[in-house]
N, CA, C and O atoms as a printed pandas DataFrame, in Angstrom:
     atom_number atom_name residue_name chain_id  residue_number  x_coord  y_coord  z_coord
0              1         N          UNK        A               1   -0.852   -0.217    3.862
1              2        CA          UNK        A               1    0.542   -0.052    4.195
2              3         C          UNK        A               1    1.247    0.432    2.934
3              4         O          UNK        A               1    0.991   -0.070    1.839
4              5         N          UNK        A               2    2.116    1.389    3.090
5              6        CA          UNK        A               2    2.881    1.921    1.970
6              7         C          UNK        A               2    4.337    2.036    2.415
7              8         O          UNK        A               2    4.638    2.704    3.404
8              9         N          UNK        A               3    5.226    1.390    1.690
9             10        CA          UNK        A               3    6.650    1.403    2.017
10            11         C          UNK        A               3    7.388    2.022    0.846
11            12         O          UNK        A               3    7.284    1.549   -0.286
12            13         N          UNK        A               4    8.135    3.083    1.120
13            14        CA          UNK        A               4    8.870    3.778    0.060
14            15         C          UNK        A               4   10.006    2.927   -0.489
15            16         O          UNK        A               4   10.586    2.108    0.225
16            17         N          UNK        A               5   10.313    3.127   -1.751
17            18        CA          UNK        A               5   11.433    2.443   -2.393
18            19         C          UNK        A               5   12.726    2.752   -1.647
19            20         O          UNK        A               5   12.962    3.887   -1.236
20            21         N          UNK        A               6   13.555    1.733   -1.480
21            22        CA          UNK        A               6   14.830    1.909   -0.801
22            23         C          UNK        A               6   14.754    1.782    0.701
23            24         O          UNK        A               6   15.767    1.920    1.388
24            25         N          UNK        A               7   13.560    1.518    1.226
25            26        CA          UNK        A               7   13.361    1.391    2.659
26            27         C          UNK        A               7   13.526   -0.066    3.080
27            28         O          UNK        A               7   13.080   -0.980    2.387
28            29         N          UNK        A               8   14.165   -0.266    4.210
29            30        CA          UNK        A               8   14.236   -1.600    4.798
30            31         C          UNK        A               8   13.167   -1.645    5.875
31            32         O          UNK        A               8   13.169   -0.822    6.791
32            33         N          UNK        A               9   12.246   -2.612    5.769
33            34        CA          UNK        A               9   11.125   -2.673    6.684
34            35         C          UNK        A               9   11.070   -4.042    7.342
35            36         O          UNK        A               9   11.319   -5.058    6.692
36            37         N          UNK        A              10   10.752   -4.073    8.595
37            38        CA          UNK        A              10   10.557   -5.327    9.304
38            39         C          UNK        A              10    9.092   -5.502    9.646
39            40         O          UNK        A              10    8.386   -4.524    9.892
40            41         N          UNK        A              11    8.638   -6.729    9.662
41            42        CA          UNK        A              11    7.258   -7.033   10.038
42            43         C          UNK        A              11    7.320   -7.833   11.339
43            44         O          UNK        A              11    7.866   -8.936   11.381
44            45         N          UNK        A              12    6.760   -7.264   12.380
45            46        CA          UNK        A              12    6.805   -7.886   13.698
46            47         C          UNK        A              12    5.411   -8.249   14.172
47            48         O          UNK        A              12    4.429   -7.605   13.802
48            49         N          UNK        A              13    5.332   -9.274   14.986
49            50        CA          UNK        A              13    4.055   -9.650   15.575
50            51         C          UNK        A              13    4.153  -11.020   16.201
51            52         O          UNK        A              13    5.109  -11.757   15.961
52            53         N          UNK        A              14    3.155  -11.362   17.009
53            54        CA          UNK        A              14    3.166  -12.665   17.672
54            55         C          UNK        A              14    2.915  -13.796   16.673
55            56         O          UNK        A              14    2.492  -13.562   15.541
56            57         N          UNK        A              15    3.184  -15.012   17.112
57            58        CA          UNK        A              15    2.888  -16.179   16.276
58            59         C          UNK        A              15    1.429  -16.156   15.863
59            60         O          UNK        A              15    0.549  -15.886   16.680
60            61         N          UNK        A              16    1.175  -16.438   14.604
61            62        CA          UNK        A              16   -0.197  -16.474   14.109
62            63         C          UNK        A              16   -0.747  -15.137   13.668
63            64         O          UNK        A              16   -1.910  -15.055   13.272
64            65         N          UNK        A              17    0.062  -14.072   13.725
65            66        CA          UNK        A              17   -0.422  -12.740   13.364
66            67         C          UNK        A              17   -0.548  -12.542   11.854
67            68         O          UNK        A              17   -1.246  -11.629   11.413
68            69         N          UNK        A              18    0.113  -13.379   11.060
69            70        CA          UNK        A              18    0.001  -13.259    9.608
70            71         C          UNK        A              18    1.249  -12.757    8.912
71            72         O          UNK        A              18    1.190  -12.402    7.735
72            73         N          UNK        A              19    2.369  -12.718    9.600
73            74        CA          UNK        A              19    3.616  -12.217    9.002
74            75         C          UNK        A              19    4.034  -13.065    7.802
75            76         O          UNK        A              19    4.311  -12.532    6.728
76            77         N          UNK        A              20    4.080  -14.358    7.982
77            78        CA          UNK        A              20    4.483  -15.252    6.896
78            79         C          UNK        A              20    3.465  -15.215    5.770
79            80         O          UNK        A              20    3.842  -15.242    4.598
80            81         N          UNK        A              21    2.201  -15.154    6.098
81            82        CA          UNK        A              21    1.148  -15.062    5.085
82            83         C          UNK        A              21    1.327  -13.791    4.257
83            84         O          UNK        A              21    1.202  -13.832    3.033
84            85         N          UNK        A              22    1.616  -12.673    4.904
85            86        CA          UNK        A              22    1.839  -11.419    4.192
86            87         C          UNK        A              22    3.001  -11.544    3.207
87            88         O          UNK        A              22    2.886  -11.143    2.049
88            89         N          UNK        A              23    4.104  -12.095    3.669
89            90        CA          UNK        A              23    5.272  -12.253    2.790
90            91         C          UNK        A              23    4.932  -13.172    1.625
91            92         O          UNK        A              23    5.324  -12.895    0.491
92            93         N          UNK        A              24    4.223  -14.240    1.877
93            94        CA          UNK        A              24    3.847  -15.163    0.803
94            95         C          UNK        A              24    2.927  -14.506   -0.217
95            96         O          UNK        A              24    3.052  -14.763   -1.414
96            97         N          UNK        A              25    2.015  -13.670    0.235
97            98        CA          UNK        A              25    1.133  -12.953   -0.686
98            99         C          UNK        A              25    1.930  -11.949   -1.513
99           100         O          UNK        A              25    1.783  -11.893   -2.734
100          101         N          UNK        A              26    2.775  -11.155   -0.851
101          102        CA          UNK        A              26    3.531  -10.119   -1.552
102          103         C          UNK        A              26    4.576  -10.690   -2.510
103          104         O          UNK        A              26    5.024  -10.001   -3.426
104          105         N          UNK        A              27    4.961  -11.940   -2.300
105          106        CA          UNK        A              27    5.933  -12.574   -3.194
106          107         C          UNK        A              27    5.258  -13.526   -4.185
107          108         O          UNK        A              27    5.942  -14.292   -4.864
108          109         N          UNK        A              28    3.952  -13.486   -4.273
109          110        CA          UNK        A              28    3.114  -14.251   -5.213
110          111         C          UNK        A              28    3.099  -15.753   -4.937
111          112         O          UNK        A              28    2.724  -16.535   -5.810
112          113         N          UNK        A              29    3.495  -16.160   -3.752
113          114        CA          UNK        A              29    3.465  -17.585   -3.419
114          115         C          UNK        A              29    2.106  -18.029   -2.898
115          116         O          UNK        A              29    1.824  -19.225   -2.822
116          117         N          UNK        A              30    1.267  -17.066   -2.540
117          118        CA          UNK        A              30   -0.052  -17.357   -1.988
118          119         C          UNK        A              30   -1.032  -16.323   -2.533
119          120         O          UNK        A              30   -0.698  -15.144   -2.646
120          121         N          UNK        A              31   -2.233  -16.764   -2.867
121          122        CA          UNK        A              31   -3.265  -15.851   -3.377
122          123         C          UNK        A              31   -4.084  -15.319   -2.204
123          124         O          UNK        A              31   -4.564  -16.097   -1.380
124          125         N          UNK        A              32   -4.248  -14.001   -2.124
125          126        CA          UNK        A              32   -5.030  -13.434   -1.011
126          127         C          UNK        A              32   -6.518  -13.748   -1.156
127          128         O          UNK        A              32   -7.014  -13.946   -2.265
128          129         N          UNK        A              33   -7.224  -13.792   -0.027
129          130        CA          UNK        A              33   -8.666  -14.014   -0.039
130          131         C          UNK        A              33   -9.419  -12.757   -0.482
131          132         O          UNK        A              33  -10.493  -12.845   -1.078
132          133         N          UNK        A              34   -8.847  -11.592   -0.186
133          134        CA          UNK        A              34   -9.501  -10.333   -0.516
134          135         C          UNK        A              34   -8.445   -9.233   -0.562
135          136         O          UNK        A              34   -7.298   -9.438   -0.165
136          137         N          UNK        A              35   -8.846   -8.075   -1.050
137          138        CA          UNK        A              35   -7.960   -6.918   -1.066
138          139         C          UNK        A              35   -7.083   -6.874   -2.302
139          140         O          UNK        A              35   -7.266   -7.634   -3.253
140          141         N          UNK        A              36   -6.123   -5.959   -2.259
141          142        CA          UNK        A              36   -5.210   -5.804   -3.390
142          143         C          UNK        A              36   -3.841   -5.431   -2.853
143          144         O          UNK        A              36   -3.710   -4.888   -1.756
144          145         N          UNK        A              37   -2.831   -5.732   -3.640
145          146        CA          UNK        A              37   -1.465   -5.418   -3.236
146          147         C          UNK        A              37   -0.621   -5.183   -4.473
147          148         O          UNK        A              37   -0.757   -5.874   -5.483
148          149         N          UNK        A              38    0.252   -4.195   -4.373
149          150        CA          UNK        A              38    1.222   -3.950   -5.435
150          151         C          UNK        A              38    2.609   -3.913   -4.805
151          152         O          UNK        A              38    2.796   -3.420   -3.693
152          153         N          UNK        A              39    3.561   -4.441   -5.536
153          154        CA          UNK        A              39    4.954   -4.441   -5.117
154          155         C          UNK        A              39    5.775   -3.982   -6.308
155          156         O          UNK        A              39    5.658   -4.537   -7.401
156          157         N          UNK        A              40    6.598   -2.976   -6.100
157          158        CA          UNK        A              40    7.438   -2.419   -7.167
158          159         C          UNK        A              40    6.595   -2.002   -8.372
159          160         O          UNK        A              40    7.051   -2.065   -9.514
160          161         N          UNK        A              41    5.371   -1.580   -8.102
161          162        CA          UNK        A              41    4.485   -1.119   -9.165
162          163         C          UNK        A              41    3.706   -2.226   -9.868
163          164         O          UNK        A              41    2.924   -1.942  -10.775
164          165         N          UNK        A              42    3.902   -3.460   -9.475
165          166        CA          UNK        A              42    3.215   -4.591  -10.098
166          167         C          UNK        A              42    2.107   -5.109   -9.202
167          168         O          UNK        A              42    2.284   -5.251   -7.992
168          169         N          UNK        A              43    0.958   -5.391   -9.809
169          170        CA          UNK        A              43   -0.169   -5.961   -9.088
170          171         C          UNK        A              43    0.142   -7.429   -8.791
171          172         O          UNK        A              43    0.461   -8.199   -9.697
172          173         N          UNK        A              44    0.050   -7.801   -7.539
173          174        CA          UNK        A              44    0.413   -9.147   -7.099
174          175         C          UNK        A              44   -0.434  -10.217   -7.801
175          176         O          UNK        A              44    0.080  -11.284   -8.137
176          177         N          UNK        A              45   -1.719   -9.943   -8.025
177          178        CA          UNK        A              45   -2.602  -10.917   -8.664
178          179         C          UNK        A              45   -2.532  -10.893  -10.182
179          180         O          UNK        A              45   -2.560  -11.945  -10.820
180          181         N          UNK        A              46   -2.441   -9.711  -10.766
181          182        CA          UNK        A              46   -2.510   -9.581  -12.225
182          183         C          UNK        A              46   -1.160   -9.655  -12.937
183          184         O          UNK        A              46   -1.106   -9.955  -14.130
184          185         N          UNK        A              47   -0.081   -9.386  -12.225
185          186        CA          UNK        A              47    1.235   -9.345  -12.862
186          187         C          UNK        A              47    2.295  -10.143  -12.083
187          188         O          UNK        A              47    3.394   -9.638  -11.855
188          189         N          UNK        A              48    1.984  -11.365  -11.678
189          190        CA          UNK        A              48    2.933  -12.123  -10.851
190          191         C          UNK        A              48    4.263  -12.411  -11.557
191          192         O          UNK        A              48    5.314  -12.371  -10.917
192          193         N          UNK        A              49    4.235  -12.698  -12.849
193          194        CA          UNK        A              49    5.488  -13.016  -13.558
194          195         C          UNK        A              49    6.416  -11.808  -13.604
195          196         O          UNK        A              49    7.621  -11.937  -13.387
196          197         N          UNK        A              50    5.854  -10.634  -13.887
197          198        CA          UNK        A              50    6.672   -9.424  -13.925
198          199         C          UNK        A              50    7.230   -9.110  -12.542
199          200         O          UNK        A              50    8.387   -8.713  -12.406
200          201         N          UNK        A              51    6.400   -9.290  -11.517
201          202        CA          UNK        A              51    6.826   -9.014  -10.150
202          203         C          UNK        A              51    7.976   -9.927   -9.738
203          204         O          UNK        A              51    8.948   -9.475   -9.134
204          205         N          UNK        A              52    7.863  -11.199  -10.065
205          206        CA          UNK        A              52    8.915  -12.156   -9.691
206          207         C          UNK        A              52   10.261  -11.818  -10.318
207          208         O          UNK        A              52   11.306  -12.212   -9.800
208          209         N          UNK        A              53   10.239  -11.092  -11.430
209          210        CA          UNK        A              53   11.492  -10.714  -12.092
210          211         C          UNK        A              53   12.233   -9.603  -11.345
211          212         O          UNK        A              53   13.429   -9.411  -11.564
212          213         N          UNK        A              54   11.541   -8.869  -10.464
213          214        CA          UNK        A              54   12.180   -7.722   -9.808
214          215         C          UNK        A              54   12.331   -7.866   -8.296
215          216         O          UNK        A              54   12.864   -6.972   -7.639
216          217         N          UNK        A              55   11.867   -8.980   -7.744
217          218        CA          UNK        A              55   12.003   -9.183   -6.299
218          219         C          UNK        A              55   12.852  -10.420   -6.021
219          220         O          UNK        A              55   13.100  -11.238   -6.908
220          221         N          UNK        A              56   13.283  -10.534   -4.792
221          222        CA          UNK        A              56   13.984  -11.726   -4.341
222          223         C          UNK        A              56   13.468  -12.103   -2.966
223          224         O          UNK        A              56   13.003  -11.250   -2.210
224          225         N          UNK        A              57   13.552  -13.358   -2.652
225          226        CA          UNK        A              57   13.061  -13.837   -1.369
226          227         C          UNK        A              57   14.014  -14.911   -0.876
227          228         O          UNK        A              57   14.348  -15.845   -1.605
228          229         N          UNK        A              58   14.440  -14.770    0.347
229          230        CA          UNK        A              58   15.292  -15.785    0.953
230          231         C          UNK        A              58   14.757  -16.106    2.339
231          232         O          UNK        A              58   14.196  -15.244    3.016
232          233         N          UNK        A              59   14.933  -17.332    2.745
233          234        CA          UNK        A              59   14.414  -17.752    4.034
234          235         C          UNK        A              59   15.258  -17.264    5.195
235          236         O          UNK        A              59   16.383  -16.798    5.013
236          237         N          UNK        A              60   14.705  -17.378    6.378
237          238        CA          UNK        A              60   15.374  -16.923    7.590
238          239         C          UNK        A              60   16.664  -17.696    7.842
239          240         O          UNK        A              60   17.621  -17.146    8.386
240          241         N          UNK        A              61   16.692  -18.945    7.458
241          242        CA          UNK        A              61   17.862  -19.786    7.718
242          243         C          UNK        A              61   18.562  -20.182    6.423
243          244         O          UNK        A              61   19.078  -21.294    6.309
244          245         N          UNK        A              62   18.582  -19.269    5.439
245          246        CA          UNK        A              62   19.124  -19.598    4.123
246          247         C          UNK        A              62   20.626  -19.388    4.009
247          248         O          UNK        A              62   21.221  -19.771    3.001
248          249         N          UNK        A              63   21.245  -18.799    5.003
249          250        CA          UNK        A              63   22.667  -18.498    4.906
250          251         C          UNK        A              63   23.506  -19.760    4.908
251          252         O          UNK        A              63   23.226  -20.708    5.641
252          253         N          UNK        A              64   24.541  -19.762    4.077
253          254        CA          UNK        A              64   25.460  -20.898    4.068
254          255         C          UNK        A              64   26.503  -20.751    5.169
255          256         O          UNK        A              64   27.224  -21.700    5.479
256          257         N          UNK        A              65   26.583  -19.569    5.753
257          258        CA          UNK        A              65   27.558  -19.296    6.803
258          259         C          UNK        A              65   26.823  -18.671    7.984
259          260         O          UNK        A              65   26.253  -17.589    7.852
260          261         N          UNK        A              66   26.831  -19.332    9.122
261          262        CA          UNK        A              66   26.113  -18.836   10.299
262          263         C          UNK        A              66   26.579  -17.458   10.743
263          264         O          UNK        A              66   25.807  -16.715   11.348
264          265         N          UNK        A              67   27.826  -17.103   10.455
265          266        CA          UNK        A              67   28.371  -15.830   10.908
266          267         C          UNK        A              67   28.206  -14.719    9.875
267          268         O          UNK        A              67   28.637  -13.591   10.110
268          269         N          UNK        A              68   27.592  -15.021    8.745
269          270        CA          UNK        A              68   27.391  -14.026    7.696
270          271         C          UNK        A              68   26.233  -13.107    8.091
271          272         O          UNK        A              68   25.128  -13.588    8.341
272          273         N          UNK        A              69   26.473  -11.776    8.150
273          274        CA          UNK        A              69   25.390  -10.846    8.508
274          275         C          UNK        A              69   24.240  -10.909    7.499
275          276         O          UNK        A              69   24.429  -11.317    6.354
276          277         N          UNK        A              70   23.057  -10.504    7.935
277          278        CA          UNK        A              70   21.862  -10.553    7.088
278          279         C          UNK        A              70   22.021   -9.860    5.751
279          280         O          UNK        A              70   21.610  -10.392    4.720
280          281         N          UNK        A              71   22.622   -8.663    5.759
281          282        CA          UNK        A              71   22.802   -7.925    4.507
282          283         C          UNK        A              71   23.675   -8.663    3.523
283          284         O          UNK        A              71   23.395   -8.663    2.324
284          285         N          UNK        A              72   24.718   -9.287    4.002
285          286        CA          UNK        A              72   25.614  -10.056    3.124
286          287         C          UNK        A              72   24.901  -11.296    2.584
287          288         O          UNK        A              72   25.128  -11.700    1.444
288          289         N          UNK        A              73   24.045  -11.894    3.404
289          290        CA          UNK        A              73   23.263  -13.038    2.933
290          291         C          UNK        A              73   22.379  -12.601    1.771
291          292         O          UNK        A              73   22.265  -13.310    0.772
292          293         N          UNK        A              74   21.757  -11.436    1.903
293          294        CA          UNK        A              74   20.903  -10.916    0.829
294          295         C          UNK        A              74   21.714  -10.650   -0.432
295          296         O          UNK        A              74   21.267  -10.962   -1.535
296          297         N          UNK        A              75   22.898  -10.077   -0.276
297          298        CA          UNK        A              75   23.760   -9.814   -1.423
298          299         C          UNK        A              75   24.136  -11.116   -2.102
299          300         O          UNK        A              75   24.129  -11.199   -3.330
300          301         N          UNK        A              76   24.463  -12.131   -1.323
301          302        CA          UNK        A              76   24.825  -13.429   -1.884
302          303         C          UNK        A              76   23.643  -14.037   -2.628
303          304         O          UNK        A              76   23.801  -14.555   -3.733
304          305         N          UNK        A              77   22.465  -13.975   -2.027
305          306        CA          UNK        A              77   21.275  -14.525   -2.672
306          307         C          UNK        A              77   20.959  -13.762   -3.952
307          308         O          UNK        A              77   20.625  -14.367   -4.971
308          309         N          UNK        A              78   21.064  -12.442   -3.903
309          310        CA          UNK        A              78   20.809  -11.623   -5.089
310          311         C          UNK        A              78   21.787  -11.942   -6.199
311          312         O          UNK        A              78   21.409  -11.992   -7.370
312          313         N          UNK        A              79   23.048  -12.160   -5.839
313          314        CA          UNK        A              79   24.052  -12.502   -6.830
314          315         C          UNK        A              79   23.766  -13.830   -7.496
315          316         O          UNK        A              79   24.061  -14.018   -8.676
316          317         N          UNK        A              80   23.188  -14.757   -6.735
317          318        CA          UNK        A              80   22.835  -16.059   -7.292
318          319         C          UNK        A              80   21.758  -15.941   -8.363
319          320         O          UNK        A              80   21.671  -16.775   -9.265
320          321         N          UNK        A              81   20.959  -14.920   -8.257
321          322        CA          UNK        A              81   19.872  -14.719   -9.214
322          323         C          UNK        A              81   20.176  -13.572  -10.168
323          324         O          UNK        A              81   19.262  -13.008  -10.769
324          325         N          UNK        A              82   21.431  -13.226  -10.310
325          326        CA          UNK        A              82   21.905  -12.148  -11.193
326          327         C          UNK        A              82   21.198  -10.829  -10.926
327          328         O          UNK        A              82   20.855  -10.101  -11.857
328          329         N          UNK        A              83   20.984  -10.528   -9.665
329          330        CA          UNK        A              83   20.394   -9.262   -9.261
330          331         C          UNK        A              83   21.437   -8.171   -9.482
331          332         O          UNK        A              83   22.563   -8.303   -9.003
332          333         N          UNK        A              84   21.095   -7.097  -10.194
333          334        CA          UNK        A              84   22.079   -6.049  -10.453
334          335         C          UNK        A              84   22.654   -5.456   -9.167
335          336         O          UNK        A              84   21.915   -5.205   -8.215
336          337         N          UNK        A              85   23.946   -5.236   -9.135
337          338        CA          UNK        A              85   24.620   -4.701   -7.949
338          339         C          UNK        A              85   24.073   -3.342   -7.556
339          340         O          UNK        A              85   24.045   -3.014   -6.370
340          341         N          UNK        A              86   23.641   -2.550   -8.513
341          342        CA          UNK        A              86   23.156   -1.200   -8.193
342          343         C          UNK        A              86   21.941   -1.235   -7.275
343          344         O          UNK        A              86   21.690   -0.265   -6.560
344          345         N          UNK        A              87   21.189   -2.314   -7.276
345          346        CA          UNK        A              87   20.028   -2.408   -6.396
346          347         C          UNK        A              87   20.465   -2.507   -4.945
347          348         O          UNK        A              87   19.779   -2.002   -4.057
348          349         N          UNK        A              88   21.605   -3.153   -4.692
349          350        CA          UNK        A              88   22.087   -3.295   -3.323
350          351         C          UNK        A              88   22.546   -1.969   -2.752
351          352         O          UNK        A              88   22.572   -1.795   -1.533
352          353         N          UNK        A              89   22.905   -1.039   -3.607
353          354        CA          UNK        A              89   23.393    0.259   -3.141
354          355         C          UNK        A              89   22.312    1.023   -2.400
355          356         O          UNK        A              89   22.622    1.933   -1.631
356          357         N          UNK        A              90   21.054    0.677   -2.611
357          358        CA          UNK        A              90   19.955    1.383   -1.945
358          359         C          UNK        A              90   19.819    1.004   -0.476
359          360         O          UNK        A              90   19.199    1.737    0.295
360          361         N          UNK        A              91   20.379   -0.110   -0.086
361          362        CA          UNK        A              91   20.254   -0.566    1.300
362          363         C          UNK        A              91   21.205    0.232    2.174
363          364         O          UNK        A              91   22.403    0.277    1.892
364          365         N          UNK        A              92   20.704    0.862    3.226
365          366        CA          UNK        A              92   21.591    1.659    4.098
366          367         C          UNK        A              92   22.717    0.823    4.665
367          368         O          UNK        A              92   22.538   -0.358    4.963
368          369         N          UNK        A              93   23.874    1.434    4.812
369          370        CA          UNK        A              93   25.031    0.690    5.308
370          371         C          UNK        A              93   24.825    0.172    6.719
371          372         O          UNK        A              93   25.481   -0.792    7.113
372          373         N          UNK        A              94   23.937    0.778    7.489
373          374        CA          UNK        A              94   23.677    0.292    8.843
374          375         C          UNK        A              94   23.108   -1.119    8.821
375          376         O          UNK        A              94   23.256   -1.862    9.791
376          377         N          UNK        A              95   22.462   -1.494    7.728
377          378        CA          UNK        A              95   21.888   -2.838    7.642
378          379         C          UNK        A              95   22.961   -3.892    7.508
379          380         O          UNK        A              95   22.758   -5.033    7.923
380          381         N          UNK        A              96   24.099   -3.538    6.938
381          382        CA          UNK        A              96   25.169   -4.514    6.734
382          383         C          UNK        A              96   25.812   -4.921    8.053
383          384         O          UNK        A              96   26.395   -6.002    8.140
384          385         N          UNK        A              97   25.720   -4.090    9.072
385          386        CA          UNK        A              97   26.398   -4.425   10.324
386          387         C          UNK        A              97   25.478   -5.138   11.305
387          388         O          UNK        A              97   25.910   -5.504   12.398
388          389         N          UNK        A              98   24.230   -5.338   10.940
389          390        CA          UNK        A              98   23.281   -5.978   11.853
390          391         C          UNK        A              98   23.540   -7.451   12.016
391          392         O          UNK        A              98   24.292   -8.053   11.249
392          393         N          UNK        A              99   22.915   -8.029   13.018
393          394        CA          UNK        A              99   23.068   -9.466   13.237
394          395         C          UNK        A              99   22.215  -10.214   12.225
395          396         O          UNK        A              99   21.359   -9.621   11.568
396          397         N          UNK        A             100   22.442  -11.489   12.102
397          398        CA          UNK        A             100   21.702  -12.267   11.109
398          399         C          UNK        A             100   20.280  -12.467   11.480
399          400         O          UNK        A             100   19.532  -13.104   10.738
């Protein structure tokens, strides 16, 4: 799988398909059994500390406000971790109007 920079991607599948496992591997929270993965140019296994400095992860129910759209939740979470504002500019404006 290859996802271009600046792309918003969703991972869909039935329960047990491995969606959560994939996210945990790509965010360095879980070590894969086999294969290789890079995120933002960093090897998930060999460069986890560097990778963690450039990514953010928030849970599905992490919003402090139930009515806050998903994009705004991400902006709030990024701000909590001093994520540069210029990174948010890459997200298409259509994402800001979506449901949570």
